N, C-alpha and C positions, 0 to 999 in steps of 0.2 A: 297890809300886804299888797304888793303891786300886782297888776294884771299879768305882767310878764312872768313873775314867779309862780302865779297860779297856773298858768299854761304849762310851765316847765314841770309842775307836779303831775300833770296829766300825760305829758309826752316823754318824760324822762324820770329816772329814779325808781326806787322800790315801790312796786304797785300796791302791795297789801297795806303798807303804812299810809300811803297817799290816799288810797280808796277809803280807809277808815276815817282819816282826817277830813276828807271831803264829805263823807256820808253823815257823820254824827250831827253837824249843824242842820242838815236836811231833815234828819229824824226829829230833832228838837223843834224845828220850824213847823213840820207837819203836825206834830203833837199839839203845838200851840194853835194851829189852824183848826184842828179837830176840837179843841177845847171851846171854840166859839159855840159849836152845837151842843157840846157836853154841858156847858154853862147854862145854855137854854133849857135843856132837859132837867138838870139838877134844880134850877130855880123854880120852874113850873111844877116839878114833882114835889118839892118841899112846900110850896106856898099855894098851889092851885089844884093839885090832885092828879090821879093817874089818867083821867080823861084828857087833861091838857098834855100830859106826856105822850099819850097815844096820838093826839092831834099834831104835835110837832113831828113825831116819828113817822106818821103817815105821809108826810110831804117828801121824805128823803128820796124814795125811789123815783118818783115822778120828776122831782127837781133835778136829780142826776141825769135822768133821761134827756131832759131839755138842754141842760147846761153843758153836758159832756161833749156834745157835738162841736161846740165852739172852743171848749178847753183843749180839745185835740189840736186845734190850730196853733195853740201856744207851744205844743210839743214840736210841731213843724218849725216854728220860729227858732226854738232852741237848737234843733238839729242843724238847721241852715246856718245859724251863727257859729256853731261848733265846727262845722266843716270849713267855714271861712277862716276861723281863727287858726285851725290846725294847718291849713294851707297858706297861711300868712297873707290872705287877700283882704286887706283892710277895707277896700271899697265895697266888697261884698258884705262884710260885717256891718259897715256904716248903713248901707241901704236896707239890710235886714232889720236893723233896729228901727229905722224910720218908716218901715212898712208895717212892722208889728204893732206899733201903738195905734195907728188909724184902724187896723183890723180889730183891735181890742174895742175901740170906741163903737165901731159899726156892729160888732157882735153884741155888745152890751145893749145897744138901742133895740136891736131885733128881739133879744131875749126879754127885755122889759115889756115890750108890746105884747108878745105872745104870752108871757107868764101872767101878766095882770089880767089880760082879757080872757084867758082860758083856764085859770086855776080851778075854779069851781067845776067846770066841765071835766077836766082831767081827773079830779078827785072822785067824781061820781062814776066815771068810767072804771075806776079801780074798785068800786064797791065800798067806798069809805062809809062806815056806819053813820047814821043820822045824828047820833049824839056827839060825834067827833067832827063831822063835816064843816060846820060853821067856823070853828076855831082853826081848823086846818086851812081853810080858804083865806082867812084873814092873814095867817102867818105867811102863806105863799105870796100873796099880793104885795105885802110890805117887803118881803125878801127880794122879789124881782124888781121892785122899784130901785134897789141899790145894786143890782147885778153888774152894772157897768164898772163899779169899783173892783169887783171880783175879777172881771176880765182884764182890767188894766194891771192889777197885781200879778195875775198868773202869766200874762205875756211878758211883762218886764222882768219878773223873777226868773223866768225861763232863760232870758237873755243873760242875766247875771250869772246863773249857774253854768251856762255854756262857756262863760268867760272864766270860770273857776271860782266865782265869788258865792259861797254859800253862807257867809257870815252876815251879810247885810239883810237878807230876808229874815234871818233869825231875830235880828234886832227889831225889825219892823213889827213882826208878829208878837214879840214880847210886849211892846208898848200897846199894840192894838188889843191884845188879849186882856191886859189890865183894864183898858177902857171898856171892853165888852162886859167884863164881870161887874164892874162898878155900875155901869148903866143898867144892866140886868136887874140888880138889886134895887136901884132907884125906881125904875119903871114898874117893876112888879110889886115890890113890897110897900113903896110909898105912894105911887100913882095908880096902883091896882089895874094895870093894863093887860094882865094875863099874857097870852101868847103874842099879842100885838107888841107888848113891851120888849120881849126877848128878840123878836124879829127886828124891831127898830134899833135895839142895841147892837145887834150883829151888823146891820147895814152901816151904822155910824163907824163902828170899829174897822170894817172893811174899807171905808173911805179913808181912814187914817193910814192904813197900810198902803193904799194905792197912791196917795200923795207922797208918802215917804219914798217909795220905790222910784217914782218919777224924779224926785229931787236927786237921788243918788246917781241915777243915770245921767242927769244933766251935769253933775259935778265930775264925772269921769274924764280922764285925759287921753284915753285910747280910742280905738275905732268904735267902741260901744257907747261913746258919748252921745247923749240925746240933745239935739237942737230943735226946738219947737218949730222954728221957721222952715225947717227942711222936711217936715212930716208930709209924706205923700205915699202913694202906692207905686213902688218900683216893680215893673213888670216881671223880670226874671226871678227876683226874690219872692214876690207874691206867689208866682206859679210854683216855686219849690216848696214854700210854706204850705200851700194848699195840697200839693202832691203828696207830701209826707204827713201833714197834719190832718187833712180831711179823712183819710182812711182810719187814722188813730181816733178821731172824733166819732166816726161812724161805729167803729169797734166798741168804744166806750158806751155810746148810746144804745147799741144793740145789747151790750151787757146789761144795761139798765132796763131794757125791755124785758129781759128774762127775770130781772129782779122785781119789776113791776108786776109781772104775771104771778111770781111767787108771793109778793106782798098782797096781791088781790086774793090769792088762796088763803093766806094767813088772816086777812080781814074777815073771811067767812067763818072763822072760829070765834069771833067776838072781840070786844074791846079789852078784856082782861089779858088774853093772849097777845093782842097787839101791844099792850103796854109792856109786858115782859119781853117781847120780841124787840121792841124799839130800844129798851134799855140795854139789852144784850148786844144788839147791833152797834150801839154807840160805844160800848166797851170794846168790842171786837175791832172797832175802827182804829184803836190805838195799836193793835197788832198789825193791821193792814198798812197804816202809814209808816210804821217802823220798817216793814219789809219793802214797801214801795219806794222807800228812799234808795234802796239798792238798784231798783229799776231806773231811777233818775240818774244815778251814778253811772250805770252801764251805758245809758243813752249818751251822756256827755263825754265820758272817757273814751268810749269807742268812737263817737262822732269826731272828736279831735284827732285821734290816732288814724282814723280812716282818711281824714283830710290831709294829714301829714304822711300818708302812705306807710305807716308803721304797723303793718298787719301782724307782725310777730307779737305785738303787745295786745292785739285785739282778743285773741283766744285766751290769753292770760287774764285779761280783765274779766271776761265772761266766767272763767273757772273760779276766780277769786270771789266774784259777786255771788255765784251759785253756792259756794261753800259758806260764805258769810250769812246769806239769807237763810240757809238751813239751820245753822247753829243758833243764830239770833231768834229765828222764828220758833223753834222748839223751846228755847229758854223762856221767851216772853209769854208765849201762849200757856205754858205750864204754870207759870207764876200767876197769871191772870185767872186761869181756871180754878186754881187752888184758893184764890181769894174771891171767887165768883159771887157767893151769897152776900159777902160784905160790900162788894162793889155795886151789886144790883140794889142793895138796900140804900145806897146813896141816892139813887134815882126814884125808887119806889118805896113809899112809906106807908101805904094804906092797903096793900094786897099781898099776902104771902103766896097766894096762888100765882100771881103774876111773876113773882120771883122764881117760883118753881119752873114756870115756862121759860124764863130767861136762862136758867141753868141748863135746861134741855137743849136750848140752842147753842150755848157755849160748849157743851159736851160734843156736839156733832160738827161744829164749824170751827171753833177756836183752836182746838188741839191740832187738827191737820192743816192749819192755815199756812204752814211753811211751804206746802205744795203750791199754794197760790203765789207765794213769793218766788218760787222757782219759775213758774209760768211767766210772771211779770218781768223778771230779770231777762229771760230769753227774749221776750217781746221787745224790751228796751234795747237789747243787743242788735236785733234785726233793724229797729228804727235808727239806731246809731249808725248802722252801715248804709242807711239811705233806703232800705226796703220798706215799703208801706203797704202794698196790696197783700202780700203773702201773710204777714201776721194778722191782718184784718180777717182774711178768709178763714185761716186756721182757727182764730179765736171765736169768730161768729159760729162756725160749724161746731167747734169743740165745746164751747161754753154755752152759748145760747141754744144751739141745736139740741144738745144733750138735756139741758134743763127743761126746755119747752117740751121735748119728747117725753121726758120723765113725768111731767105733770099730765100730759095727754094720755099716758099709758099706765105706768106703775101707780101713780097717785090716784087713779080712778078705781083701782082695785080696793074694795071695802077694807080689807085687812091692812092696806098700806095708805089709807086716806087719813094720814096723821101728820102733825107738824114735824115729827122726827123724820118721816119719809121725805118731806120737802127739803129739810136741812141736809140730808145725806147726799142729795144730788150735787151739792156744791163741790165736795172733795173729789167725787168721781169725775166731774167735768174738768176740774183743774188738772188732774193727773193726765188725762187723755190729751188735753191741749198742750201741756208742757212737753210731752214726748214728741208730738207732731212738730212743735216749734223748734225743738232741738235738732230734729232732722233737717228742717228748713234752713236753720242757721248754718249747719255744716255744708249744705249744698251751695248756699249763696256765698259763704266765705271762700270756698274752693273756687267758685267762678270768678270772684273779684280778684283773688290772688293770681289766677290764670290769666285774666285780662291785663293785670299789671305786668306780668312777665312778658306777655306779647308786646305791650306798649314799650317796655324797656328794651327789648330786642330790636324793635323797629327803629328806635332812635340811635342805636349804636352804629 
């Protein structure tokens, strides 16, 4: 399918049909991406035991905290490209592409240094138990050695999605996912490398997807075509990427801070609960990425329509995405919860108590996950419109503030010093943040439409 036709699907035609066609490949791609970590946990759970599952799971929150700051910049790259495509400014799109790749390389280099040097320190700060710490540290160090591949993939895939191409990333992750699973089995069952083996398998598979996405960009024939000799930092595009992406990254990192604090509290209950929590968290990830696909759809559909000044379609995109994320979220979370014990049993084979803890988390977080989807879609709409500071402030106060405040107050009461109390803070923070972001969207939308009207009148 040509780039022109992909753009037409965003700027013209029936929105519901086009949104679903655009979103489904993102959902499948995200699930494959998540399967990298799922394969890690399943393999170590089957062949190495629950301590190894806890070791891999303990790295998730701190890894997200460090990585998400830079992943946010890829969001800025996608929005900048979408605006340029919608306004038909090929030069802007060209410069955005050739600025995004160097930013990915620099981001990867910084993350490698920080991650490898500080992994053990970060894990100790989180109170990781001594029986888990050595394995967790090994996993983190190997993971961060290959983090540049992750950066390249995310920046370049963001550009492709802004151009309407959600099929190519799906193909890349399909191949990389197969590579990851095969290497996991070889490194763990044949070479007995434990968590080091699954970390190495993940790194290699991410390298495969990074190379593939670069090749596809180099073969394009439109403004998104990548030419290696033209790679450099173009000032205006870099500034816009940072202006939109840095707040998004800060927001994601601060989300992760609250999750790190919660993970630290979970760690205090011991390795059995950690194992159940890690397995449940991984299962919930499939719900999250399914819903987050509508966030990405809102960013790019609204981004292109704002660039094309088609504000009548912007509100329609948001309404359709909110409806879809509610229906899909309730359906998927209900199915997963009903199969909870069976799914947890895939990850945990040596502890029925850990499975019980996993079901507790699913009951408190998985069922109301659609509220998180509503929050994320509205955040995506704000970013697609070019707003960056307001969603960051609302999300930081609404999500991080509430969760940290919850731990500092309610969780300290002896009767509520339980894992269930920690988990309930999630849904409450999602709901409050969603309402505030919806109010912000309405105000920013009205202001942009008003500014457009003034601009139109002044040129007549």
